[in-house]
C-alpha positions as CSV (number, residue, x, y, z in Angstrom):
1,R,90.3,94.2,85.1
2,Q,91.0,92.2,88.3
3,A,88.2,89.7,87.4
4,V,89.6,89.1,83.9
5,I,93.1,88.5,85.3
6,S,91.9,86.2,88.0
7,H,89.7,84.2,85.6
8,A,92.5,83.8,82.9
9,V,95.2,82.7,85.4
10,T,93.0,80.1,87.2
11,K,90.7,78.8,84.4
12,G,92.7,79.4,81.2
13,L,91.3,80.6,77.9
14,D,89.5,77.5,76.7
15,P,85.9,77.4,78.2
16,T,85.4,73.8,77.0
17,V,88.5,72.3,78.8
18,L,88.0,69.6,81.4
19,M,88.4,71.0,84.9
20,K,89.5,69.4,88.3
21,D,89.3,70.5,91.9
22,S,92.7,72.2,92.7
23,G,92.4,71.5,96.5
24,V,93.4,75.2,97.0
25,E,90.6,77.5,98.1
26,W,91.7,80.6,96.1
27,L,92.2,78.6,92.9
28,G,89.0,76.6,93.0
29,E,88.7,74.4,89.9
30,V,91.5,74.6,87.4
31,P,92.0,72.9,84.0
32,A,92.7,69.2,84.5
33,H,96.1,69.2,82.7
34,W,97.5,72.1,84.9
35,I,99.8,71.1,87.8
36,V,99.1,72.6,91.3
37,R,102.3,73.0,93.4
38,K,104.1,75.3,95.8
39,V,105.8,78.4,94.5
40,S,109.1,77.2,96.0
41,V,109.3,74.5,93.2
42,D,109.6,77.0,90.4
43,F,110.8,80.3,92.0
44,M,113.5,81.7,94.3
45,A,113.2,85.0,96.1
46,S,116.0,87.3,97.1
47,K,116.7,90.7,98.6
48,G,119.4,93.2,97.6
49,P,122.9,92.5,99.0
50,R,123.3,96.2,99.9
51,G,119.6,97.2,100.4
52,A,120.3,99.4,103.5
53,L,123.0,101.4,101.6
54,L,120.9,102.2,98.6
55,T,119.0,105.2,99.9
56,K,117.6,108.1,97.9
57,E,120.6,110.2,99.1
58,Y,123.0,107.5,97.9
59,C,121.3,107.4,94.5
60,H,121.5,111.2,94.2
61,E,125.3,111.2,95.1
62,N,126.1,108.3,92.7
63,A,123.8,109.0,89.8
64,G,124.0,106.8,86.8
65,E,122.0,104.7,84.4
66,Y,121.0,101.6,86.4
67,P,117.7,101.7,88.3
68,V,117.4,101.0,92.0
69,Y,114.0,99.5,93.0
70,S,112.5,99.9,96.4
71,G,109.3,99.3,98.4
72,Q,107.8,102.4,97.0
73,T,105.1,102.1,94.4
74,E,105.3,105.5,92.7
75,N,107.6,106.2,89.8
76,G,107.4,102.5,88.7
77,G,109.0,101.4,91.9
78,I,112.3,103.2,91.0
79,L,114.0,105.0,93.9
80,G,116.8,106.4,91.7
81,E,119.5,105.4,89.3
82,I,123.2,104.6,90.0
83,K,126.5,103.9,88.2
84,D,126.6,100.1,88.9
85,F,124.1,97.3,89.5
86,D,123.7,94.2,91.7
87,V,121.9,91.7,89.4
88,D,121.2,91.3,85.6
89,L,117.7,89.9,85.1
90,G,118.0,89.7,81.4
91,G,115.1,90.0,78.9
92,E,112.8,87.5,80.7
93,G,113.2,89.5,83.9
94,A,111.7,88.8,87.3
95,I,108.9,89.8,89.6
96,L,109.4,92.6,92.0
97,S,107.2,92.6,95.1
98,T,107.0,95.1,97.9
99,T,107.3,93.5,101.4
100,V,106.2,96.1,104.0
101,G,103.4,98.6,104.5
102,A,99.9,99.2,103.2
103,K,101.0,98.3,99.7
104,A,102.9,95.1,100.6
105,M,102.7,92.4,97.9
106,S,102.3,94.9,95.1
107,V,104.1,93.5,92.0
108,L,106.0,94.7,89.0
109,H,107.6,92.8,86.1
110,I,111.1,94.2,85.8
111,R,114.0,93.4,83.5
112,G,117.7,94.2,82.8
113,R,120.4,95.3,85.2
114,I,119.1,96.5,88.5
115,S,119.7,96.9,92.2
116,L,117.3,96.6,95.2
117,S,116.9,99.0,98.1
118,Q,114.9,98.1,101.2
119,N,111.3,96.8,101.6
120,C,111.2,94.7,98.4
121,M,112.3,91.4,97.0
122,I,112.7,89.9,93.5
123,I,111.1,86.6,92.6
124,K,113.1,84.7,89.9
125,P,112.3,81.6,88.0
126,L,114.3,78.5,88.6
127,S,113.8,76.9,85.1
128,S,112.5,77.6,81.6
129,H,109.3,75.8,82.5
130,V,107.7,78.9,83.9
131,K,107.2,82.2,82.2
132,V,107.7,85.3,84.4
133,R,105.0,87.3,82.6
134,F,102.3,84.7,83.3
135,F,103.2,84.5,87.0
136,F,103.3,88.3,87.2
137,Y,99.6,88.1,86.5
138,H,99.0,84.8,88.4
139,F,100.4,86.3,91.7
140,Q,98.2,89.4,91.5
141,P,94.9,87.8,92.7
142,L,96.7,85.6,95.2
143,F,98.7,88.4,96.8
144,S,95.7,90.7,96.9
145,L,93.7,88.0,98.8
146,E,96.6,87.4,101.2
147,R,96.9,91.1,101.9
148,R,93.2,91.5,102.6
149,M,93.5,88.7,105.2
150,I,96.0,90.6,107.3
151,P,94.2,92.2,110.3
152,D,93.9,96.0,110.2
153,H,95.8,96.4,113.5
154,M,98.9,94.7,112.1
155,Q,101.6,96.1,109.9
156,P,101.4,94.3,106.6
157,S,104.5,92.3,105.8
158,F,105.5,89.7,103.2
159,R,108.3,87.2,103.9
160,M,110.0,84.8,101.7
161,E,108.6,81.9,103.8
162,D,105.1,83.2,103.0
163,L,105.8,83.2,99.3
164,Y,107.3,79.7,99.4
165,S,104.3,78.3,101.2
166,F,101.7,79.5,98.6
167,R,100.3,77.0,96.1
168,V,99.7,78.0,92.5
169,A,98.5,76.4,89.2
170,V,101.1,75.8,86.6
171,P,99.9,75.4,83.0
172,P,102.2,74.0,80.2
173,V,104.7,76.7,79.2
174,S,103.1,77.3,75.8
175,E,99.8,78.0,77.5
176,Q,101.5,80.3,80.0
177,G,102.6,82.4,77.0
178,Q,99.2,82.5,75.4
179,V,97.5,83.6,78.7
180,A,100.2,86.3,79.2
181,E,99.7,87.7,75.7
182,Y,95.9,87.7,76.1
183,L,96.2,89.6,79.4
184,D,98.7,92.1,78.1
185,A,96.2,93.0,75.4
186,A,93.2,93.0,77.7
187,V,94.9,95.1,80.4
188,N,96.1,97.7,77.8
189,R,92.4,98.1,76.7
190,F,91.4,98.5,80.4
191,D,94.1,101.1,80.9
192,E,92.9,103.1,77.9
193,L,89.3,102.9,79.2
194,I,90.4,104.0,82.6
195,S,92.3,107.0,81.1
196,E,89.3,108.0,79.1
197,G,87.1,107.7,82.2
198,D,89.5,109.9,84.2
199,N,89.6,112.5,81.4
200,G,85.8,112.5,81.2
201,I,85.5,112.9,85.0
202,A,87.9,115.9,84.9
203,L,86.0,117.6,82.1
204,L,82.7,117.0,83.9
205,Q,84.1,118.5,87.1
206,E,85.2,121.6,85.2
207,R,81.8,121.9,83.6
208,R,80.1,121.5,86.9
209,S,82.2,124.3,88.4
210,A,81.5,126.5,85.4
211,L,77.8,126.0,85.6
212,I,77.8,126.7,89.3
213,S,79.8,129.9,88.8
214,A,77.6,131.1,85.9
215,A,74.4,130.4,87.9
């Protein structure tokens, strides 16, 4: 799954396309017509204006319909739901990234009216020349690499300055859409296979226990 995502977002879908050296180690060669530039050209990151206030207790006391996202990765990143919201991301949405802890730089594609608690940021496009869904995939291999480079004795953290310094490959917007659609379908297939594998393992473990018990 990770290999398919990494290949699609750095090499594209056409195996015959002319390539060029990106000058960026993690990207390697990219299609010659793609543009390599800093993330800061196309995206702006921000944190929640009342992140410290939006705790699990606050969400429980002010329950409503609008999700509050946090640095947790369980429950789809949602800490709780409250009566109001801080930002409307619309249908295109934005990328949510965790910023602290062992799972720092984990990403989600989120949409609609939301608020942010602590230990996370949203990464929003600055123009219509970039598609959020493509960069949701594009950031995954980059962030994974950066996280692995943090020494074990250090608390992983992810700052806006770090994000803005990263360089990425930007295809034409139509090609971004094609890659995103291809990866949506491929990842769904992988998810189905993973689910089948997990079910198979569970059944085999039950059979193993039954055989041991019978013997």
